Backbone as a chain_set.jsonl record, in Angstrom:
{"seq": "XXXXXXXXXXXXXXXXXXXXXXXXXXXXXXXXXXXXXXXXXXXXXXXXXXXXXXXXXXXXXXXXXXXXX", "coords": {"N": [[0.847, -1.17, 0.0], [0.484, 2.211, -0.761], [0.11, 4.517, 0.945], [-0.185, 7.905, 2.063], [-0.581, 8.578, 4.644], [-0.827, 7.813, 8.148], [-1.418, 4.44, 9.216], [-2.907, 2.275, 11.499], [-1.854, -0.689, 13.097], [-3.03, -3.121, 15.314], [-2.366, -5.48, 17.053], [-2.439, -6.301, 19.761], [-4.81, -5.33, 20.629], [-5.127, -3.077, 22.188], [-5.612, -0.407, 21.433], [-8.081, -0.738, 20.213], [-9.653, -1.362, 22.421], [-9.411, 1.072, 23.827], [-10.7, 2.837, 22.098], [-13.207, 1.835, 22.096], [-14.161, -0.142, 20.334], [-14.071, -2.843, 20.471], [-15.527, -5.869, 19.881], [-18.234, -8.11, 20.882], [-17.174, -10.741, 21.029], [-14.5, -10.377, 21.38], [-13.328, -9.517, 19.065], [-12.269, -6.837, 17.137], [-14.413, -4.281, 15.834], [-14.621, -3.345, 12.411], [-13.918, -0.399, 11.866], [-13.325, 2.883, 10.58], [-11.387, 5.507, 11.634], [-11.091, 8.923, 11.28], [-8.703, 11.163, 11.926], [-7.849, 14.371, 12.852], [-5.116, 16.721, 12.321], [-4.852, 17.992, 14.699], [-5.458, 16.097, 16.518], [-8.1, 15.584, 17.066], [-11.08, 13.649, 16.568], [-12.4, 13.497, 13.427], [-14.268, 12.139, 11.941], [-16.088, 9.072, 12.024], [-16.207, 6.084, 10.411], [-18.42, 3.586, 10.267], [-19.436, 1.67, 8.641], [-17.681, -0.071, 6.963], [-16.562, -1.236, 3.888], [-14.752, -3.774, 2.623], [-13.908, -4.236, -0.052], [-14.113, -1.746, -1.281], [-12.754, 0.015, 0.276], [-10.389, 1.634, -0.008], [-11.081, 3.546, -2.016], [-13.291, 4.613, -0.716], [-12.121, 5.791, 1.557], [-10.57, 7.787, 0.307], [-12.632, 9.329, -0.824], [-14.004, 10.169, 1.494], [-12.008, 11.659, 2.772], [-11.874, 13.746, 0.958], [-14.471, 14.819, 1.25], [-14.257, 15.685, 3.878], [-12.596, 17.729, 3.474], [-9.829, 17.464, 3.631], [-6.59, 18.386, 3.011], [-4.817, 17.492, 0.065], [-1.715, 15.776, -0.204]], "CA": [[0.0, 0.0, 0.0], [1.265, 3.434, -0.898], [-0.662, 5.579, 1.595], [0.617, 9.005, 2.604], [-1.13, 8.861, 5.961], [-0.547, 6.672, 9.036], [-2.412, 3.388, 9.408], [-2.596, 1.592, 12.746], [-2.039, -2.12, 13.319], [-3.289, -3.214, 16.753], [-2.488, -6.902, 17.379], [-2.738, -6.511, 21.185], [-6.168, -4.806, 20.819], [-5.122, -1.999, 23.182], [-6.275, 0.759, 20.858], [-9.489, -1.115, 20.028], [-10.303, -1.184, 23.736], [-9.438, 2.507, 24.157], [-11.669, 3.502, 21.223], [-14.521, 1.232, 22.3], [-14.614, -0.88, 19.156], [-13.903, -4.277, 20.678], [-16.83, -6.521, 19.809], [-18.659, -9.055, 21.91], [-16.34, -11.937, 21.107], [-13.097, -9.972, 21.429], [-12.862, -9.135, 17.731], [-12.59, -5.429, 16.918], [-15.233, -3.884, 14.695], [-13.819, -2.746, 11.351], [-14.314, 0.987, 11.712], [-12.241, 3.778, 10.192], [-11.389, 6.78, 12.348], [-10.365, 10.002, 10.611], [-8.217, 11.994, 13.024], [-7.216, 15.589, 12.348], [-3.75, 17.01, 12.767], [-4.937, 18.449, 16.083], [-5.764, 14.946, 17.367], [-9.547, 15.394, 17.231], [-11.726, 12.751, 15.624], [-13.191, 14.244, 12.456], [-15.343, 11.287, 11.427], [-15.96, 7.63, 12.246], [-16.949, 5.304, 9.421], [-18.754, 2.301, 10.881], [-19.889, 0.747, 7.592], [-16.529, -0.262, 6.095], [-16.652, -2.295, 2.89], [-13.363, -4.097, 2.311], [-13.608, -4.134, -1.485], [-14.086, -0.349, -1.72], [-12.218, 0.814, 1.382], [-9.454, 2.661, -0.473], [-11.85, 4.614, -2.674], [-14.135, 5.237, 0.307], [-11.255, 6.66, 2.362], [-10.251, 8.954, -0.517], [-13.843, 10.152, -0.93], [-14.276, 10.787, 2.796], [-11.001, 12.706, 2.977], [-12.31, 14.864, 0.148], [-15.645, 15.404, 1.908], [-13.771, 16.372, 5.079], [-11.724, 18.797, 2.969], [-8.454, 17.257, 4.055], [-5.725, 18.776, 1.901], [-3.992, 16.449, -0.537], [-0.264, 16.017, -0.044]], "C": [[0.887, 1.225, 0.0], [0.494, 4.615, -0.324], [0.276, 6.664, 2.113], [0.055, 9.487, 3.94], [-0.891, 7.632, 6.833], [-1.737, 5.72, 9.131], [-1.973, 2.589, 10.639], [-2.823, 0.092, 12.642], [-2.103, -2.301, 14.839], [-3.42, -4.675, 17.204], [-2.818, -7.185, 18.851], [-4.127, -5.991, 21.567], [-6.257, -3.688, 21.861], [-5.868, -0.764, 22.664], [-7.752, 0.478, 20.636], [-10.259, -0.953, 21.332], [-10.465, 0.297, 24.056], [-10.491, 3.254, 23.337], [-13.056, 2.873, 21.301], [-15.048, 0.452, 21.12], [-14.454, -2.396, 19.298], [-15.278, -4.925, 20.77], [-17.056, -7.531, 20.914], [-17.722, -10.229, 22.099], [-14.851, -11.613, 21.067], [-12.499, -9.614, 20.085], [-13.241, -7.666, 17.499], [-13.506, -5.227, 15.71], [-14.333, -3.189, 13.681], [-14.349, -1.352, 11.068], [-13.096, 1.796, 11.283], [-12.424, 5.099, 10.926], [-10.538, 7.765, 11.56], [-9.994, 11.003, 11.701], [-7.453, 13.173, 12.448], [-5.826, 15.79, 12.909], [-3.714, 17.491, 14.215], [-5.299, 17.319, 17.048], [-7.244, 14.694, 17.585], [-10.078, 14.435, 16.181], [-12.643, 13.573, 14.733], [-14.416, 13.45, 12.011], [-15.04, 9.84, 11.798], [-16.826, 6.932, 11.218], [-17.166, 3.906, 9.991], [-19.191, 1.256, 9.858], [-18.774, 0.568, 6.566], [-16.772, -1.455, 5.173], [-15.242, -2.569, 2.381], [-13.036, -3.841, 0.839], [-13.535, -2.694, -2.002], [-13.43, 0.579, -0.702], [-11.288, 1.925, 0.914], [-10.167, 3.842, -1.102], [-12.728, 5.35, -1.669], [-13.333, 6.194, 1.178], [-10.94, 7.935, 1.577], [-11.451, 9.891, -0.616], [-14.141, 10.872, 0.383], [-13.273, 11.884, 3.097], [-11.347, 13.948, 2.157], [-13.497, 15.595, 0.772], [-15.241, 16.199, 3.153], [-12.848, 17.541, 4.743], [-10.311, 18.711, 3.53], [-7.563, 17.531, 2.837], [-4.925, 17.587, 1.385], [-2.534, 16.808, -0.33], [0.431, 15.917, -1.368]], "O": [[1.913, 1.268, 0.678], [0.251, 5.6, -1.02], [1.392, 6.378, 2.546], [0.201, 10.652, 4.31], [-0.765, 6.524, 6.313], [-2.896, 6.137, 9.127], [-0.793, 2.269, 10.787], [-3.863, -0.35, 12.154], [-1.316, -1.698, 15.567], [-4.48, -5.069, 17.69], [-3.421, -8.215, 19.152], [-4.572, -6.186, 22.698], [-7.342, -3.388, 22.359], [-6.659, -0.159, 23.388], [-8.589, 1.356, 20.847], [-11.388, -0.462, 21.337], [-11.527, 0.728, 24.504], [-11.105, 4.2, 23.831], [-13.982, 3.336, 20.635], [-16.261, 0.386, 20.917], [-14.68, -3.139, 18.343], [-16.088, -4.573, 21.628], [-16.194, -7.771, 21.759], [-17.502, -10.667, 23.228], [-14.034, -12.479, 20.753], [-11.287, -9.427, 19.976], [-14.405, -7.295, 17.65], [-13.384, -5.918, 14.699], [-13.378, -2.513, 14.064], [-15.135, -1.151, 10.142], [-11.962, 1.429, 11.591], [-13.479, 5.728, 10.849], [-9.394, 7.469, 11.214], [-10.866, 11.613, 12.32], [-6.526, 13.0, 11.655], [-5.414, 15.115, 13.853], [-2.68, 17.41, 14.878], [-5.432, 17.546, 18.251], [-7.618, 13.705, 18.216], [-9.594, 14.404, 15.049], [-13.546, 14.257, 15.214], [-15.471, 14.022, 11.737], [-13.879, 9.438, 11.877], [-18.034, 7.157, 11.156], [-16.218, 3.143, 10.174], [-19.302, 0.075, 10.189], [-18.907, 1.008, 5.424], [-17.14, -2.54, 5.623], [-14.613, -1.699, 1.779], [-11.984, -3.282, 0.531], [-12.951, -2.451, -3.058], [-13.543, 1.8, -0.813], [-11.391, 3.053, 1.396], [-9.898, 4.996, -0.766], [-12.892, 6.567, -1.756], [-13.805, 7.284, 1.503], [-11.033, 9.037, 2.118], [-11.302, 11.108, -0.506], [-14.49, 12.053, 0.38], [-13.645, 12.932, 3.624], [-11.136, 15.072, 2.61], [-13.529, 16.825, 0.819], [-15.813, 17.25, 3.444], [-12.38, 18.251, 5.634], [-9.683, 19.718, 3.856], [-7.774, 16.964, 1.765], [-4.42, 16.778, 2.164], [-2.164, 17.981, -0.287], [1.648, 16.088, -1.441]]}, "num_chains": 1, "name": "protein.A"}
């Protein structure tokens, strides 16, 4: 993947617990959090579709008016 933004891997599920996305059976929900440069959450996408995730992220970044790098 050639993303110009950070992506989190969370094998210990610490961040999933902190963000409240750990599901009933200990599996994190597949949500995308858009976090601004100031650390505030700009948007949470709870309906992630794996096959269109890249295009969906790009579209949401555009909607949020995040400047392209």
